[in-house]
KOLTORLUM-909812 format. One line per 2 residues: number of its first residue (from 0); for each residue x, y, z of N, C-alpha, C. Coordinates in pm, whole numbers. Layout:
N
NUM> X,Y,Z,X,Y,Z,X,Y,Z  ...;
This chain:
360
0> 83,-120,0,0,0,0,87,124,0  59,213,-91,129,342,-100,279,325,-121;
2> 320,209,-177,461,186,-202,480,135,-344  590,176,-405,622,128,-539,771,142,-562;
4> 826,48,-636,968,56,-670,992,157,-781  888,196,-852,900,288,-964,840,424,-927;
6> 905,528,-974,852,662,-953,727,683,-1038  621,734,-978,497,756,-1052,508,882,-1138;
8> 480,872,-1268,494,989,-1356,374,1082,-1345  377,1171,-1248,263,1258,-1223,226,1343,-1345;
10> 326,1380,-1423,297,1466,-1537,207,1397,-1639  201,1264,-1636,117,1191,-1730,-28,1185,-1683;
12> -48,1196,-1556,-183,1185,-1502,-250,1321,-1487  -173,1417,-1444,-231,1549,-1423,-265,1569,-1278;
14> -208,1673,-1219,-233,1700,-1078,-379,1734,-1053  -442,1799,-1148,-580,1842,-1127,-674,1723,-1110;
16> -650,1616,-1185,-735,1498,-1173,-728,1439,-1034  -607,1426,-981,-591,1374,-846,-650,1468,-742;
18> -631,1597,-764,-685,1695,-669,-837,1688,-665  -898,1668,-780,-1044,1659,-786,-1092,1532,-717;
20> -1022,1422,-743,-1062,1294,-685,-1047,1293,-533  -933,1338,-484,-906,1335,-340,-966,1454,-268;
22> -996,1561,-339,-1056,1687,-293,-949,1783,-244  -964,1906,-284,-868,2010,-245,-866,2036,-96;
24> -983,2036,-27,-977,2054,120,-894,1946,188  -908,1822,141,-831,1712,202,-681,1728,176;
26> -648,1777,58,-507,1790,21,-443,1917,77  -522,2008,130,-467,2137,173,-359,2123,279;
28> -376,2030,372,-275,2008,477,-141,1966,416  -148,1879,316,-27,1829,252,38,1937,165;
30> -44,2013,97,9,2122,13,79,2227,98  21,2259,212,84,2356,301,219,2304,350;
32> 222,2177,390,347,2118,439,450,2106,329  406,2097,203,496,2081,90,525,2213,19;
34> 498,2324,88,522,2458,31,451,2474,-103  333,2413,-114,248,2422,-232,312,2365,-359;
36> 402,2270,-339,457,2193,-451,367,2070,-468  291,2059,-578,193,1950,-591,254,1810,-580;
38> 367,1788,-647,425,1653,-642,471,1618,-501  530,1714,-433,570,1689,-294,448,1657,-208;
40> 339,1730,-233,218,1709,-154,166,1566,-170  164,1516,-293,116,1381,-315,211,1277,-255;
42> 339,1306,-257,434,1215,-194,416,1214,-43  384,1328,14,358,1333,158,228,1261,191;
44> 133,1269,101,7,1195,118,35,1044,124  118,997,31,155,855,30,235,817,154;
46> 322,908,196,400,882,318,307,870,439  208,955,445,112,949,554,42,812,557;
48> 10,761,437,-52,628,428,43,520,477  171,535,445,270,436,490,289,442,641;
50> 288,563,697,298,578,842,178,513,911  60,536,856,-60,476,913,-51,323,908;
52> -2,273,795,15,128,780,116,75,881  225,147,900,329,102,992,281,100,1137;
54> 184,184,1169,133,190,1307,22,89,1333  -28,30,1229,-140,-63,1248,-102,-179,1339;
56> 14,-239,1317,57,-353,1399,78,-313,1546  156,-207,1577,170,-169,1718,37,-136,1785;
58> -52,-70,1712,-182,-37,1771,-266,-163,1793  -256,-257,1702,-329,-382,1717,-283,-457,1842;
60> -151,-469,1857,-98,-540,1974,-134,-466,2102  -127,-333,2098,-161,-254,2217,-306,-276,2257;
62> -396,-267,2162,-539,-284,2195,-567,-423,2248  -511,-523,2185,-538,-661,2230,-479,-685,2368;
64> -357,-633,2392,-294,-650,2523,-377,-584,2632  -413,-457,2609,-492,-385,2710,-627,-452,2731;
66> -693,-487,2622,-824,-551,2632,-818,-680,2713  -721,-764,2684,-714,-893,2752,-675,-878,2898;
68> -583,-784,2927,-543,-763,3067,-662,-713,3150  -739,-621,3093,-857,-572,3165,-960,-685,3178;
70> -976,-764,3072,-1069,-877,3077,-1030,-975,3188  -900,-1003,3201,-856,-1093,3308,-891,-1036,3445;
72> -874,-906,3460,-906,-842,3588,-1057,-846,3614  -1137,-828,3509,-1281,-836,3523,-1325,-977,3567;
74> -1263,-1078,3505,-1294,-1216,3541,-1256,-1243,3687  -1144,-1187,3729,-1101,-1205,3868,-1198,-1138,3965;
76> -1255,-1025,3924,-1344,-950,4013,-1487,-1000,4008  -1541,-1027,3886,-1683,-1061,3875,-1709,-1194,3804;
78> -1606,-1274,3786,-1624,-1405,3727,-1615,-1404,3576  -1604,-1524,3518,-1584,-1537,3374,-1704,-1486,3292;
80> -1819,-1479,3353,-1937,-1428,3285,-1969,-1286,3332  -1862,-1206,3352,-1879,-1072,3409,-1975,-981,3332;
82> -1986,-993,3195,-2079,-903,3126,-2223,-917,3175  -2256,-1032,3233,-2393,-1057,3276,-2407,-1063,3428;
84> -2302,-1025,3497,-2307,-1026,3643,-2379,-900,3692  -2484,-914,3771,-2557,-797,3822,-2469,-702,3903;
86> -2369,-757,3973,-2281,-670,4052,-2197,-580,3961  -2153,-635,3847,-2082,-552,3750,-2174,-443,3695;
88> -2298,-479,3665,-2394,-383,3610,-2421,-269,3707  -2417,-296,3837,-2442,-191,3936,-2328,-88,3938;
90> -2207,-130,3903,-2093,-39,3901,-2084,35,3768  -2122,-32,3659,-2104,23,3525,-2198,140,3498;
92> -2148,236,3422,-2229,349,3378,-2326,300,3269  -2431,379,3246,-2531,339,3147,-2469,321,3008;
94> -2374,409,2972,-2312,398,2840,-2234,268,2827  -2170,225,2935,-2095,99,2932,-2189,-19,2911;
96> -2302,-17,2979,-2400,-125,2964,-2463,-122,2824  -2483,-3,2771,-2537,8,2635,-2442,-52,2533;
98> -2312,-28,2551,-2214,-85,2459,-2215,-237,2465  -2233,-293,2583,-2243,-438,2597,-2367,-490,2524;
100> -2477,-421,2539,-2601,-463,2472,-2586,-457,2321  -2520,-353,2271,-2499,-339,2126,-2414,-455,2075;
102> -2307,-490,2150,-2220,-600,2109,-2297,-731,2104  -2381,-756,2203,-2463,-879,2204,-2558,-882,2084;
104> -2624,-768,2061,-2722,-763,1954,-2656,-780,1817  -2540,-710,1797,-2473,-719,1668,-2421,-860,1640;
106> -2376,-925,1746,-2322,-1060,1728,-2431,-1166,1726  -2545,-1135,1788,-2651,-1234,1799,-2610,-1350,1887;
108> -2531,-1321,1992,-2476,-1428,2075,-2560,-1447,2200  -2543,-1565,2258,-2605,-1591,2388,-2530,-1514,2496;
110> -2596,-1491,2604,-2542,-1404,2708,-2414,-1459,2770  -2394,-1591,2767,-2277,-1648,2831,-2154,-1654,2740;
112> -2165,-1610,2615,-2052,-1618,2522,-1961,-1495,2541  -1892,-1495,2654,-1812,-1379,2693,-1698,-1351,2595;
114> -1628,-1455,2549,-1511,-1434,2463,-1549,-1358,2335  -1663,-1392,2276,-1705,-1325,2154,-1747,-1180,2182;
116> -1806,-1159,2296,-1845,-1023,2334,-1722,-937,2356  -1623,-993,2424,-1498,-920,2451,-1432,-876,2321;
118> -1426,-965,2225,-1361,-934,2096,-1436,-827,2018  -1567,-813,2043,-1649,-719,1965,-1654,-579,2026;
120> -1612,-566,2150,-1621,-436,2217,-1516,-339,2166  -1553,-213,2157,-1462,-111,2106,-1356,-75,2209;
122> -1251,-9,2160,-1143,33,2249,-1195,131,2355  -1293,211,2316,-1349,307,2410,-1414,240,2530;
124> -1469,122,2511,-1529,48,2622,-1426,20,2730  -1308,-24,2690,-1206,-61,2787,-1148,61,2857;
126> -1145,173,2786,-1098,297,2848,-1185,334,2966  -1316,314,2952,-1410,351,3059,-1389,268,3185;
128> -1331,149,3171,-1312,62,3287,-1189,100,3370  -1122,207,3331,-1008,257,3409,-1042,390,3477;
130> -1172,420,3481,-1215,548,3536,-1335,529,3629  -1374,638,3692,-1496,640,3772,-1496,538,3885;
132> -1612,473,3905,-1627,380,4016,-1546,253,4001  -1501,226,3876,-1421,105,3857,-1284,114,3923;
134> -1233,236,3942,-1099,251,3998,-1089,179,4131  -1182,204,4221,-1176,140,4354,-1236,1,4351;
136> -1352,-15,4288,-1423,-142,4297,-1353,-255,4222  -1275,-221,4121,-1213,-324,4038,-1062,-329,4052;
138> -997,-212,4059,-851,-210,4047,-775,-209,4178  -842,-175,4288,-773,-178,4418,-729,-323,4446;
140> -597,-343,4458,-542,-476,4482,-523,-559,4355  -559,-503,4240,-545,-580,4115,-454,-514,4011;
142> -443,-382,4015,-368,-315,3909,-225,-367,3900  -162,-395,4016,-25,-446,4014,-18,-590,3967;
144> -128,-665,3980,-128,-805,3938,-142,-818,3786  -224,-734,3728,-252,-749,3585,-170,-653,3498;
146> -114,-550,3561,-17,-463,3494,103,-451,3587  181,-560,3596,285,-570,3699,407,-479,3678;
148> 419,-417,3561,540,-340,3533,515,-189,3528  408,-145,3590,389,-1,3606,499,54,3697;
150> 538,181,3682,646,237,3765,619,218,3914  720,167,3984,704,138,4127,689,263,4213;
152> 736,377,4163,731,498,4244,595,567,4240  498,508,4169,365,566,4164,274,501,4267;
154> 185,581,4325,86,523,4415,-27,462,4335  -123,405,4405,-232,332,4338,-305,418,4236;
156> -351,534,4278,-429,618,4187,-345,665,4069  -219,695,4091,-132,740,3982,-108,627,3881;
158> -101,503,3930,-84,389,3840,-206,372,3749  -325,379,3808,-446,365,3726,-458,482,3629;
160> -423,603,3674,-430,720,3587,-330,708,3471  -212,653,3498,-112,633,3393,-164,536,3287;
162> -229,430,3332,-290,336,3238,-399,403,3156  -486,477,3225,-597,542,3157,-547,642,3053;
164> -446,721,3088,-391,818,2994,-329,749,2873  -254,642,2897,-192,568,2788,-294,507,2693;
166> -399,450,2750,-503,389,2667,-576,496,2588  -604,611,2651,-675,719,2581,-590,774,2466;
168> -460,789,2490,-370,839,2385,-365,744,2267  -351,615,2295,-345,517,2186,-480,507,2114;
170> -589,522,2187,-722,518,2124,-741,637,2030  -695,754,2072,-707,872,1987,-626,857,1858;
172> -504,803,1870,-422,781,1751,-488,679,1660  -541,574,1718,-610,471,1640,-728,531,1565;
174> -803,617,1632,-919,679,1567,-878,773,1455  -770,848,1474,-723,938,1370,-684,860,1245;
176> -615,749,1265,-577,665,1151,-700,604,1087  -795,559,1171,-918,500,1119,-1001,599,1039;
178> -991,727,1074,-1064,831,1002,-981,893,889  -867,830,859,-782,869,745,-728,1012,757;
180> -698,1053,879,-650,1189,902,-499,1198,879  -447,1317,853,-301,1335,844,-237,1314,982;
182> -136,1231,986,-65,1209,1112,84,1237,1099  130,1276,978,274,1289,954,337,1400,1038;
184> 258,1500,1079,312,1609,1159,311,1578,1309  253,1464,1346,250,1422,1486,385,1365,1525;
186> 418,1378,1653,543,1316,1702,518,1166,1716  533,1096,1605,500,953,1603,604,868,1676;
188> 727,916,1683,826,843,1763,785,839,1909  738,953,1959,690,959,2097,566,872,2114;
190> 473,881,2019,351,800,2028,384,652,2027  479,613,1942,519,472,1935,583,427,2065;
192> 667,510,2123,731,474,2251,627,458,2361  519,539,2355,412,526,2454,336,396,2437;
194> 319,352,2313,255,222,2288,342,109,2344  473,120,2320,566,18,2371,559,13,2523;
196> 556,129,2587,546,134,2734,416,73,2783  305,109,2717,174,62,2761,166,-90,2755;
198> 213,-148,2645,213,-294,2634,307,-353,2740  421,-287,2761,518,-335,2858,467,-334,3001;
200> 373,-245,3033,314,-245,3167,247,-378,3196  192,-441,3090,127,-569,3109,220,-687,3086;
202> 306,-677,2982,396,-788,2951,518,-736,2876  633,-746,2938,755,-694,2876,796,-776,2754;
204> 773,-905,2757,810,-988,2642,728,-949,2519  599,-926,2539,514,-883,2427,558,-747,2376;
206> 596,-659,2466,642,-526,2428,768,-535,2342  863,-618,2381,986,-635,2303,956,-694,2165;
208> 866,-791,2163,828,-855,2036,764,-753,1943  675,-672,1996,607,-570,1915,708,-469,1861;
210> 796,-422,1947,895,-322,1905,989,-379,1800  1027,-504,1816,1120,-567,1721,1060,-573,1581;
212> 931,-600,1572,868,-620,1441,802,-494,1387  804,-387,1462,745,-262,1414,833,-201,1305;
214> 771,-147,1201,845,-87,1090,839,67,1093  783,123,1199,763,268,1200,894,345,1191;
216> 996,303,1264,1124,376,1262,1180,383,1121  1171,274,1047,1224,272,909,1145,368,820;
218> 1013,367,832,931,454,749,957,601,783  977,630,911,1009,767,952,1144,810,895;
220> 1244,720,900,1377,753,849,1374,779,699  1296,701,626,1292,715,481,1230,847,438;
222> 1143,901,519,1079,1027,483,972,1007,377  918,1117,329,807,1109,234,848,1048,101;
224> 975,1060,67,1027,998,-55,1176,1022,-58  1258,924,-99,1402,949,-107,1436,1072,-188;
226> 1358,1101,-291,1389,1217,-375,1362,1348,-302  1274,1343,-203,1249,1463,-124,1345,1469,-7;
228> 1367,1355,55,1457,1351,169,1600,1389,130  1641,1347,9,1777,1376,-36,1768,1417,-183;
230> 1699,1526,-210,1668,1565,-346,1776,1650,-411  1889,1662,-344,1991,1755,-392,2041,1718,-531;
232> 2042,1590,-568,2091,1549,-700,2007,1613,-809  1876,1593,-802,1790,1651,-906,1780,1802,-890;
234> 1772,1850,-765,1756,1993,-742,1874,2073,-796  1994,2016,-789,2113,2087,-835,2153,2050,-977;
236> 2071,1973,-1045,2105,1935,-1182,2082,2052,-1277  2147,2045,-1393,2130,2145,-1498,2009,2106,-1582;
238> 1919,2203,-1606,1797,2172,-1679,1796,2233,-1820  1865,2344,-1839,1859,2416,-1966,1991,2406,-2042;
240> 2042,2288,-2052,2171,2263,-2118,2155,2255,-2270  2268,2257,-2338,2269,2247,-2485,2277,2101,-2527;
242> 2186,2059,-2613,2189,1924,-2671,2206,1937,-2821  2298,1859,-2878,2325,1863,-3022,2327,1722,-3079;
244> 2275,1704,-3200,2285,1572,-3265,2432,1537,-3287  2463,1410,-3283,2602,1370,-3299,2654,1398,-3440;
246> 2563,1428,-3535,2606,1463,-3670,2655,1607,-3680  2641,1684,-3571,2684,1824,-3572,2834,1833,-3600;
248> 2878,1920,-3694,3022,1937,-3716,3092,1972,-3585  3209,1915,-3564,3280,1935,-3438,3313,2082,-3416;
250> 3344,2154,-3523,3377,2296,-3508,3257,2374,-3453  3136,2344,-3505,3015,2411,-3457,2984,2371,-3313;
252> 3008,2244,-3281,2983,2198,-3144,3077,2266,-3046  3203,2283,-3089,3301,2350,-3002,3263,2496,-2979;
254> 3207,2559,-3079,3163,2697,-3062,3057,2708,-2953  2961,2620,-2959,2855,2622,-2857,2908,2577,-2722;
256> 2998,2482,-2722,3055,2435,-2597,3134,2545,-2528  3207,2623,-2606,3286,2733,-2549,3197,2844,-2495;
258> 3078,2857,-2552,2989,2967,-2513,2903,2933,-2391  2879,2805,-2365,2790,2768,-2255,2858,2786,-2120;
260> 2781,2825,-2022,2833,2839,-1886,2824,2708,-1808  2759,2607,-1868,2744,2479,-1799,2874,2399,-1798;
262> 2960,2423,-1898,3084,2346,-1907,3069,2217,-1984  2953,2193,-2043,2932,2070,-2119,2819,2092,-2220;
264> 2811,2001,-2315,2695,1986,-2403,2661,1838,-2405  2542,1805,-2450,2501,1665,-2458,2493,1625,-2605;
266> 2568,1521,-2639,2567,1467,-2775,2456,1362,-2784  2365,1381,-2878,2250,1292,-2892,2271,1196,-3008;
268> 2292,1070,-2973,2304,966,-3074,2173,892,-3089  2170,793,-3177,2047,718,-3200,2007,637,-3078;
270> 2104,583,-3008,2073,496,-2895,2144,537,-2766  2203,655,-2765,2274,693,-2643,2289,845,-2637;
272> 2319,893,-2515,2348,1033,-2490,2479,1039,-2412  2565,1131,-2453,2695,1144,-2388,2719,1290,-2355;
274> 2761,1316,-2231,2800,1451,-2192,2942,1476,-2243  2958,1584,-2320,3087,1617,-2380,3136,1748,-2321;
276> 3263,1751,-2279,3325,1871,-2223,3446,1910,-2309  3500,2030,-2283,3622,2070,-2354,3736,1974,-2325;
278> 3741,1924,-2202,3847,1829,-2167,3835,1701,-2247  3712,1651,-2264,3696,1526,-2339,3727,1548,-2487;
280> 3692,1667,-2540,3728,1698,-2679,3880,1707,-2694  3945,1774,-2597,4091,1786,-2602,4159,1651,-2596;
282> 4113,1564,-2508,4172,1430,-2498,4153,1352,-2627  4035,1369,-2688,4008,1297,-2812,4099,1350,-2925;
284> 4116,1483,-2931,4202,1541,-3035,4345,1491,-3021  4392,1486,-2897,4530,1438,-2874,4546,1293,-2920;
286> 4441,1215,-2901,4450,1073,-2941,4444,1055,-3092  4390,1157,-3162,4372,1146,-3307,4481,1217,-3387;
288> 4547,1314,-3328,4645,1395,-3401,4762,1310,-3449  4806,1336,-3570,4919,1265,-3630,5032,1364,-3650;
290> 5138,1351,-3568,5252,1443,-3575,5208,1587,-3552  5102,1605,-3470,5057,1738,-3435,4970,1802,-3539;
292> 4939,1730,-3648,4855,1785,-3755,4713,1731,-3738  4616,1824,-3731,4478,1781,-3709,4383,1881,-3774;
294> 4295,1833,-3862,4198,1919,-3931,4061,1896,-3868  4017,1990,-3783,3891,1974,-3709,3771,1967,-3801;
296> 3784,2024,-3921,3670,2025,-4013,3632,1889,-4065  3717,1789,-4042,3687,1655,-4093,3601,1572,-3998;
298> 3569,1629,-3881,3509,1545,-3777,3373,1598,-3731  3298,1506,-3670,3166,1536,-3615,3166,1520,-3463;
300> 3063,1574,-3400,3052,1561,-3254,3043,1415,-3212  2977,1335,-3296,2963,1193,-3263,3096,1119,-3259;
302> 3196,1167,-3334,3327,1103,-3329,3387,1114,-3189  3362,1228,-3125,3412,1246,-2988,3329,1164,-2890;
304> 3196,1174,-2900,3110,1109,-2801,3120,957,-2806  3139,901,-2928,3149,756,-2938,3278,702,-2878;
306> 3379,787,-2869,3507,746,-2810,3516,781,-2662  3415,852,-2610,3415,892,-2470,3342,788,-2386;
308> 3367,793,-2258,3298,702,-2166,3149,732,-2167  3068,627,-2165,2923,647,-2162,2883,725,-2037;
310> 2787,813,-2053,2737,888,-1938,2627,805,-1871  2639,777,-1744,2537,695,-1677,2402,766,-1673;
312> 2296,687,-1665,2160,739,-1657,2103,701,-1521  2049,800,-1450,1993,775,-1317,1850,828,-1312;
314> 1774,776,-1218,1637,819,-1199,1629,957,-1134  1522,1026,-1161,1499,1158,-1103,1492,1152,-951;
316> 1460,1036,-897,1447,1022,-753,1576,971,-687  1682,958,-764,1807,904,-711,1861,988,-596;
318> 1907,920,-493,1971,989,-382,2120,1000,-413  2192,1073,-330,2333,1101,-356,2415,973,-370;
320> 2389,876,-281,2468,753,-285,2447,678,-417  2327,680,-470,2300,612,-597,2367,686,-712;
322> 2365,816,-707,2431,897,-809,2581,868,-812  2644,869,-694,2788,843,-686,2821,702,-733;
324> 2737,606,-697,2763,467,-738,2758,453,-890  2666,528,-954,2657,521,-1100,2781,580,-1166;
326> 2838,684,-1106,2960,744,-1161,3078,649,-1149  3095,595,-1030,3210,507,-1006,3201,379,-1090;
328> 3080,333,-1113,3063,211,-1193,3102,235,-1338  3078,357,-1388,3109,389,-1527,3257,416,-1548;
330> 3311,507,-1467,3451,546,-1481,3496,618,-1355  3616,595,-1308,3664,665,-1188,3677,815,-1208;
332> 3677,861,-1333,3691,1005,-1361,3558,1068,-1405  3452,990,-1403,3322,1042,-1446,3267,1141,-1345;
334> 3204,1248,-1391,3145,1347,-1300,3001,1382,-1336  2951,1333,-1452,2817,1368,-1496,2728,1244,-1503;
336> 2598,1269,-1487,2498,1164,-1509,2375,1226,-1572  2315,1153,-1665,2190,1195,-1728,2075,1158,-1634;
338> 1982,1249,-1611,1866,1222,-1526,1742,1206,-1612  1672,1093,-1594,1543,1071,-1660,1440,1037,-1553;
340> 1317,1017,-1594,1211,992,-1496,1238,866,-1414  1272,755,-1483,1293,628,-1413,1435,575,-1425;
342> 1522,652,-1486,1659,605,-1501,1677,509,-1617  1597,528,-1722,1604,438,-1838,1653,514,-1960;
344> 1730,446,-2044,1793,510,-2159,1691,569,-2256  1578,503,-2272,1482,547,-2374,1401,669,-2333;
346> 1412,712,-2209,1330,823,-2160,1394,958,-2192  1309,1060,-2189,1357,1195,-2215,1450,1242,-2105;
348> 1548,1324,-2143,1643,1379,-2047,1577,1493,-1969  1576,1481,-1838,1519,1585,-1753,1625,1680,-1699;
350> 1748,1632,-1692,1855,1714,-1639,1988,1642,-1648  2093,1715,-1618,2228,1656,-1612,2284,1689,-1474;
352> 2316,1585,-1398,2373,1603,-1266,2526,1611,-1276  2581,1706,-1205,2726,1733,-1207,2781,1715,-1066;
354> 2877,1627,-1051,2935,1599,-919,2991,1726,-857  3056,1811,-937,3116,1932,-881,3009,2027,-828;
356> 2898,2041,-900,2789,2125,-851,2727,2067,-725  2721,1936,-721,2663,1868,-605,2743,1895,-478;
358> 2873,1905,-493,2960,1923,-376,2974,2068,-332  2919,2159,-408,2931,2301,-374,2834,2338,-263;
């Protein structure tokens, strides 16, 4: 979900179509965060979806852990059929009893089928059991038994309040994700650590297992997209460079090469593109000169480019490490790379990345 190995060609789809489908009010948060750059906004939208996906597992484990620990305490206090115990009903608020009735009705279960009722109850139901009259009637003498790893320096009421706050925080995050809200601006590292703590209050082994398999840290590190997180390659590339067919007379190509401030031109062949510089032309002339005699009028730009090292092609989303790897793989002296949408030879040139410009 919201992941792909290939960069999506937004220019082919049209930003307006996506904006209409997703709605401009919904996208406004992302556009503001992306400085009103449409492509960045959509990438942040996808990142938000990935963050929500990454939090699903920790939230699932948290809810199940809290639910079951509270259920165990309820069974200890009012028996295994606690939903139907009159003593429990006398303590419960009307809303709590209504939620139980709704769960029974929706499931169509018999009154003694406690396990099915427990699984059907919302997270909000369990939050209510850490407040009000339940604090004394249910948790006095039990909170340390069913949540044995709460901080020892807290008194009884502070321990129950810590549980209630943690459950409420995780429930709110769960609801935000369930309602498809933007969460990328939230301190998700802090929220995740609170989930780990909350599960750990009940079972440290489960907490460690959940943390080990959680992917949130990786998704946070990756950012909304590698091209945004480390976009310097494309951002610093040359966009308005000179491109000439390889059939161009070398003398004419040299004239344009000498005039450009980029320091290079791109030679366009039938199946390849090569970045040509004055240095590469000079090296080629030296290799061709016979006893120092050389008639430049006899040659074409393609004669130089075909004898030069191929210029690597990289994707527009390439990060610095990928750009450098492409240079080193081609030639230890290479400094340029052609940028296309997906890093494929057949695609249009979007820019030329220059190692020297990158390092400035």
